[in-house]
Residue frames as qw, qx, qy, qz and C-alpha x, y, z in Angstrom:
[[0.011, 0.887, 0.462, 0.006, -0.06, 0.01, -0.01],
 [0.302, -0.781, 0.080, 0.542, 2.74, 2.43, 0.87],
 [0.392, -0.089, 0.582, 0.707, 4.41, 1.99, -2.56],
 [0.174, 0.628, 0.645, 0.399, 1.14, 3.01, -4.19],
 [0.187, -0.917, -0.302, 0.183, 0.70, 6.06, -2.01],
 [0.323, -0.746, 0.255, 0.523, 4.15, 7.29, -2.74],
 [0.685, 0.685, -0.069, -0.238, 4.05, 6.28, -6.43],
 [0.065, 0.590, -0.792, -0.143, 6.94, 3.74, -6.61],
 [0.750, 0.039, -0.578, -0.319, 6.74, 0.16, -7.63],
 [0.855, -0.473, 0.080, -0.197, 6.27, -2.45, -4.96],
 [0.909, 0.100, -0.101, 0.391, 9.63, -4.11, -5.99],
 [0.297, 0.633, -0.222, 0.680, 11.34, -0.78, -5.42],
 [0.540, -0.665, 0.128, -0.499, 9.77, -0.54, -2.05],
 [0.970, -0.236, -0.049, 0.043, 10.95, -3.93, -1.05],
 [0.689, 0.370, -0.187, 0.594, 14.55, -3.07, -2.19],
 [0.093, -0.678, 0.235, -0.690, 14.36, 0.09, 0.10],
 [0.737, -0.556, 0.126, -0.363, 13.02, -1.81, 3.04],
 [0.971, -0.139, 0.001, 0.193, 15.73, -4.52, 2.68],
 [0.346, -0.813, 0.280, 0.375, 18.46, -2.02, 2.32],
 [0.707, 0.134, 0.542, 0.435, 19.22, -3.09, -1.25],
 [0.268, 0.600, 0.361, 0.662, 18.36, 0.43, -2.62],
 [0.233, -0.302, -0.349, 0.856, 18.59, 3.90, -1.18],
 [0.169, 0.812, 0.559, -0.011, 15.50, 6.16, -1.54],
 [0.296, 0.487, 0.096, 0.816, 15.95, 9.66, -2.95],
 [0.058, -0.152, -0.464, 0.871, 15.32, 12.54, -0.67],
 [0.471, -0.047, -0.224, -0.852, 12.01, 13.09, -2.42],
 [0.680, -0.173, -0.682, -0.206, 10.97, 9.57, -1.87],
 [0.368, -0.169, -0.723, 0.560, 11.86, 9.89, 1.84],
 [0.211, 0.060, 0.190, -0.957, 9.75, 13.04, 2.11],
 [0.619, -0.080, -0.474, -0.621, 6.84, 11.17, 0.40],
 [0.571, -0.152, -0.791, 0.158, 7.24, 8.21, 2.85],
 [0.169, -0.129, -0.545, 0.811, 7.24, 10.47, 5.88],
 [0.381, -0.015, -0.088, -0.920, 4.25, 12.30, 4.54],
 [0.627, -0.105, -0.656, -0.408, 2.35, 9.11, 3.74],
 [0.603, -0.260, -0.717, 0.234, 2.95, 7.83, 7.28],
 [0.295, -0.859, -0.177, -0.379, 2.34, 11.17, 8.75],
 [0.764, -0.530, -0.032, 0.366, 5.64, 11.33, 10.57],
 [0.050, 0.924, -0.298, -0.234, 8.58, 13.76, 10.53],
 [0.730, 0.551, -0.400, 0.048, 11.31, 12.70, 8.18],
 [0.050, -0.608, 0.704, -0.363, 13.72, 12.36, 11.23],
 [0.768, -0.177, 0.456, -0.413, 11.56, 9.49, 12.68],
 [0.923, 0.341, -0.112, -0.140, 12.54, 7.31, 9.68],
 [0.530, 0.560, -0.525, 0.359, 16.05, 7.32, 11.03],
 [0.460, -0.614, 0.393, -0.506, 15.41, 6.79, 14.74],
 [0.415, 0.188, -0.877, 0.153, 16.70, 3.89, 16.71],
 [0.646, -0.563, -0.428, -0.287, 14.94, 2.24, 19.50],
 [0.702, -0.422, -0.308, 0.485, 17.65, 3.28, 21.93],
 [0.059, 0.983, -0.006, 0.175, 18.95, 6.57, 23.03],
 [0.763, -0.030, -0.113, 0.636, 22.56, 7.71, 23.16],
 [0.202, -0.756, -0.084, 0.617, 23.86, 11.03, 24.30],
 [0.463, 0.880, 0.055, -0.094, 24.23, 13.70, 21.73],
 [0.147, -0.798, 0.553, 0.188, 28.05, 13.66, 22.25],
 [0.549, -0.128, 0.810, 0.162, 28.27, 9.97, 21.44],
 [0.621, 0.656, 0.422, -0.075, 25.91, 10.52, 18.41],
 [0.259, 0.931, -0.199, -0.164, 28.05, 13.28, 17.11],
 [0.296, -0.561, 0.745, 0.207, 31.28, 11.14, 17.36],
 [0.613, 0.171, 0.768, 0.070, 29.54, 8.35, 15.62],
 [0.501, 0.835, 0.201, -0.108, 28.49, 10.76, 12.77],
 [0.042, 0.869, -0.442, -0.217, 32.04, 12.07, 12.49],
 [0.452, -0.277, 0.831, 0.166, 33.38, 8.35, 12.24],
 [0.633, 0.488, 0.599, -0.052, 30.76, 7.57, 9.70],
 [0.308, 0.912, -0.049, -0.265, 31.57, 10.69, 7.60],
 [0.250, -0.627, 0.678, 0.291, 35.29, 9.42, 7.36],
 [0.465, -0.014, 0.874, 0.139, 34.14, 6.26, 5.57],
 [0.537, 0.654, 0.481, -0.228, 31.54, 7.64, 3.12],
 [0.495, 0.158, 0.459, 0.721, 32.20, 8.33, -0.53],
 [0.013, -0.083, 0.047, 0.995, 31.32, 11.62, -2.14],
 [0.379, -0.326, -0.673, -0.545, 27.90, 10.43, -3.28],
 [0.541, -0.537, -0.644, 0.069, 26.81, 9.45, 0.11],
 [0.298, -0.287, -0.299, 0.860, 28.25, 12.58, 1.77],
 [0.185, -0.110, -0.280, -0.936, 26.08, 14.67, -0.63],
 [0.512, -0.428, -0.632, -0.393, 23.04, 12.56, 0.03],
 [0.482, -0.422, -0.594, 0.486, 23.62, 12.88, 3.90],
 [0.123, -0.124, -0.095, 0.980, 23.97, 16.54, 3.60],
 [0.345, -0.240, -0.431, -0.799, 20.64, 16.78, 1.70],
 [0.552, -0.483, -0.679, -0.002, 18.92, 14.68, 4.39],
 [0.405, -0.358, -0.397, 0.742, 20.42, 16.96, 7.12],
 [0.041, -0.017, 0.099, 0.994, 19.53, 20.08, 5.40],
 [0.467, -0.337, -0.463, -0.674, 15.86, 19.09, 5.38],
 [0.435, -0.398, -0.752, 0.295, 15.47, 18.36, 9.04],
 [0.210, -0.825, -0.245, -0.464, 13.41, 20.76, 11.07]]
């Protein structure tokens, strides 16, 4: 149903859910809107870590990303409220 709501194929939705494909920022926005949740909630974990620990994890992750994923991460971050 979600794939229909956001106008992507069910096959593409399955790939996104299984981590075999990455949604575009526009698709992420559509998913959040269809689920009536803020886009940030699509990235939340079930546990809480301090902001300092999370910032350090972000720094470490940035070091391993290629240019394409750095640009994608920036687009996601730029669209947070």
